[in-house]
C-alpha positions in Angstrom: 61.5 23.2 27.6 61.5 24.9 24.2 63.6 24.9 21.1 66.5 27.3 21.1 67.0 29.3 18.0 68.7 32.6 16.9 66.6 35.7 18.0 66.2 36.9 14.4 65.1 33.7 12.8 61.8 34.3 11.0 60.3 31.1 12.5 60.4 32.8 16.0 57.6 35.3 15.3 55.7 32.7 13.2 55.6 30.1 15.9 55.1 32.5 18.8 51.9 33.6 17.1 50.8 30.0 17.3 51.6 29.9 21.1 54.6 27.6 20.4 57.2 27.9 23.2 60.3 29.2 21.5 63.3 30.4 23.5 65.7 32.8 21.8 69.4 32.3 22.3 69.7 35.4 24.5 67.2 34.0 27.0 68.5 30.4 26.9 72.0 31.6 27.7 71.0 32.3 31.3 69.7 28.8 32.0 72.1 26.3 33.6 71.2 23.3 31.5 72.8 21.4 28.6 70.4 21.5 25.7 70.2 18.8 23.1 72.1 19.8 20.0 70.1 19.0 16.9 71.4 19.6 13.4 68.9 20.0 10.5 70.1 19.4 7.0 67.4 21.3 5.1 67.2 20.1 1.5 63.8 21.5 0.7 63.6 24.5 -1.8 61.3 26.6 0.4 63.7 26.6 3.4 61.9 29.1 5.6 58.6 27.2 5.3 60.4 23.9 6.1 62.1 25.5 9.1 58.7 26.5 10.5 57.3 23.0 10.0 60.2 21.1 11.7 60.7 23.6 14.5 57.0 23.4 15.3 57.3 19.6 15.8 60.6 19.8 17.7 59.1 22.4 20.1 56.6 20.0 21.6 59.1 18.5 24.1 60.1 19.1 27.7 63.7 19.2 26.6 65.6 22.3 25.6 66.9 21.9 22.1 69.7 23.9 20.4 69.0 24.0 16.7 71.7 24.4 14.0 70.7 24.7 10.4 73.0 23.2 7.8 73.4 23.8 4.1 75.5 21.8 1.6 74.3 23.3 -1.8 76.4 26.2 -2.8 74.2 27.2 -5.8 72.2 30.4 -5.6 68.7 29.5 -4.2 65.5 30.3 -6.1 63.1 30.1 -3.2 65.0 31.4 -0.2 66.9 34.7 0.1 70.6 34.3 0.1 70.8 36.7 3.1 68.7 34.2 5.1 71.1 31.3 4.4 74.1 33.4 5.1 72.7 34.5 8.4 71.2 31.3 9.8 72.9 28.4 8.1 76.3 27.0 8.6 78.5 25.1 6.1 79.6 21.6 6.8 83.3 22.6 7.3 82.2 24.8 10.2 80.7 21.9 12.2 82.3 18.7 11.0 84.6 18.5 14.1 81.6 18.8 16.4 79.3 16.1 17.8 75.5 16.4 17.8 72.7 14.6 19.7 70.4 14.5 16.7 70.4 15.0 13.0 67.4 15.5 10.8 67.7 15.2 7.0 64.7 16.6 5.3 63.0 15.5 2.1 63.9 17.0 -1.3 62.1 17.2 -4.7 64.5 14.7 -6.3 62.3 11.6 -6.7 63.0 11.2 -10.4 66.7 12.1 -10.3 69.3 9.4 -10.1 71.5 9.7 -7.0 74.7 10.3 -9.0 72.9 13.2 -10.9 72.0 15.0 -7.7 74.1 18.2 -7.7 75.1 17.7 -4.0 75.2 13.9 -3.8 78.8 13.8 -2.7 78.1 16.3 0.0 75.1 14.2 1.2 77.2 11.1 1.4 79.8 13.0 3.3 77.3 14.2 5.9 75.6 10.9 6.4 78.9 9.0 6.7 80.2 11.6 9.1 77.0 11.2 11.3 78.0 7.6 12.1 80.6 8.9 14.5 79.3 12.4 15.3 75.6 12.0 15.8 73.6 9.9 18.4 70.5 9.4 16.2 69.7 10.5 12.7 66.1 10.9 11.4 65.7 10.7 7.6 62.5 12.1 6.1 60.9 11.0 2.7 63.6 11.3 -0.1 66.3 11.4 2.5 65.1 8.0 3.7 65.8 6.6 0.2 69.2 8.4 0.2 70.1 7.0 3.6 69.2 3.5 2.6 71.5 3.7 -0.4 74.4 5.2 1.5 74.2 3.1 4.7 72.8 -0.1 3.4 73.8 0.0 -0.3 70.2 -0.4 -1.5 69.4 0.7 -5.0 67.0 3.5 -5.8 63.4 2.1 -5.9 61.2 4.4 -8.1 57.5 4.1 -8.5 55.8 4.5 -11.9 53.2 6.7 -10.3 53.7 9.3 -7.6 52.2 8.6 -4.1 50.4 11.7 -3.1 47.8 12.0 -0.3 47.0 11.1 3.3 47.0 7.4 4.1 46.0 5.2 7.0 48.9 3.4 8.7 49.1 0.6 11.3 51.7 0.3 14.1 53.5 -3.0 14.0 54.5 -3.4 17.7 52.5 -2.3 20.8 55.8 -1.9 22.7 57.9 0.2 20.2 59.3 3.3 21.8 59.1 5.3 18.6 55.4 4.8 18.3 54.6 4.8 22.0 51.2 6.5 22.5 50.2 6.1 18.8 46.8 4.8 18.1 46.8 1.4 16.4 45.9 3.2 13.2 46.9 6.8 12.3 47.2 9.0 9.3 50.3 10.6 7.6 50.8 12.5 4.4 53.0 11.3 1.6 54.3 13.0 -1.6 57.0 10.9 -3.3 58.0 8.8 -6.2 60.3 6.7 -4.0 59.0 3.2 -3.2 59.5 1.5 0.2 57.9 -2.0 -0.1 57.8 -3.8 3.2 59.5 -6.9 1.9 62.2 -4.8 0.2 63.2 -3.4 3.6 62.8 -6.7 5.5 64.8 -8.7 3.0 67.7 -6.3 2.5 68.3 -4.7 5.9 68.2 -5.5 9.6 66.0 -2.5 10.3 62.9 -3.0 12.4 59.7 -1.9 10.7 57.5 0.0 13.1 54.6 1.2 11.0 53.2 0.4 7.6 50.5 1.4 5.1 48.7 -0.8 2.6 48.9 1.9 0.0 52.2 3.6 0.9 54.3 0.6 2.1 56.8 0.8 5.0 56.4 4.1 6.8 58.6 4.0 10.0 61.6 1.7 10.4 64.7 2.0 12.5 67.9 0.3 13.5 67.9 -1.7 16.7 70.5 0.5 18.3 68.3 3.6 17.6 71.1 5.3 15.6 69.0 5.7 12.4 65.3 6.3 11.9 63.5 6.4 8.6 60.1 8.1 8.0 59.0 7.8 4.4 56.2 10.3 4.6 56.0 14.0 5.6 54.7 14.2 9.2 55.9 17.8 9.3 53.6 19.0 6.5 51.1 21.9 7.1 47.4 21.3 6.3 47.8 23.1 3.0 51.2 21.8 1.8 49.8 19.0 -0.4 47.2 21.5 -1.8 49.9 24.0 -2.7 51.9 21.2 -4.5 48.8 20.1 -6.4 47.7 23.6 -7.5 51.3 24.4 -8.4 51.5 21.4 -10.7 48.1 22.1 -12.2 49.2 25.7 -13.0 52.4 24.2 -14.6 50.3 22.0 -16.9 51.5 18.8 -15.4 48.0 17.3 -15.0 48.7 15.9 -11.5 46.5 13.3 -9.8 44.3 14.6 -7.0 46.0 13.8 -3.6 44.2 10.8 -2.1 42.0 11.1 1.0 42.9 14.7 1.3 40.5 17.3 0.0 37.0 17.1 1.5 34.7 15.4 -1.0 37.7 15.2 -3.3 37.0 18.8 -4.2 40.3 20.8 -4.6 38.4 24.1 -4.0 37.7 23.0 -0.4 40.1 23.6 2.5 41.8 20.4 3.6 41.8 19.4 7.2 45.0 18.0 8.9 44.4 14.5 10.3 48.1 13.8 11.1 49.1 16.7 13.4 49.0 14.8 16.7 50.9 11.8 15.3 53.6 14.1 13.9 54.1 15.8 17.2 54.2 12.5 19.1 56.7 10.9 16.6 59.2 13.8 17.1 58.7 13.8 20.9 59.4 10.0 21.0 62.4 10.3 18.8 63.9 13.1 20.9 63.2 11.3 24.2 63.9 7.6 23.5 66.2 7.7 20.5 68.2 10.8 21.4 68.0 12.0 25.1 67.9 8.6 26.7 71.1 7.3 24.9 73.2 10.4 24.2 76.1 11.1 26.5 76.0 14.1 28.7 79.5 15.1 27.4 79.2 14.9 23.6 83.0 14.5 23.4 82.4 11.0 24.9 80.2 9.8 22.0 81.0 6.3 21.0 81.1 5.7 17.2 79.0 2.8 16.0 76.8 1.9 13.0 79.5 0.3 10.8 
């Protein structure tokens, strides 16, 4: 079954051109089925681009998924039309009495900003704390993983001296993990972050299970034993050109960025990069939706049992 989104959302036409199965709200309303309710807290500046990336991954599932987009930053956006946000996004007050099967918290370009200096830090804390009782499983991506570790496990911000940027080889840690079921023993994933996630840092300070690691990038996938929270420190949702766009943007701004590792063919930024992580990204989201959301969420969301103290 497909993702269910508003008829007018720009992602609909974009994904349909890629032969991605998207069901508009008007069509979904005639199907007698309870879709999974997934809330996306989109913290990225280019929100429409990010919507396309995550909806693309969520669509590769036999489940019908009802998507709700959430905003918590009231400032006037620089990279997304205000009309788009007003039309397709809700404010937290509008949904805080509801329950959701899943929550995705995206990354954000805040790697060098202290948590207390983030303009909407109090709002992020409110949403993540609220999710303990109102969401079956929450998936934190990149910077959001660092924020989630701080809010849920009281871990300090761990910032690297040098940004990790590129596509890295990863290894699965358990052949029987549901989240990595179907993964090859080694796979690739893109990273673009200043946040550090050393393996021993996670092991020594949390009870989270580490499911995939990278020699260069550290812990990549880790989750709670009850499946209520999942952390992915990279960007499995990235398009083939996302790292290239970031690199050329920083070059133009005179920031003298490092070339993303293992990304451009022959390390030549004039050559078109090839995505080597697409299949793993789709499988990761399909596994999360199936094993961490669908298999444990109640049919009646009003019956959700709060846990994760």
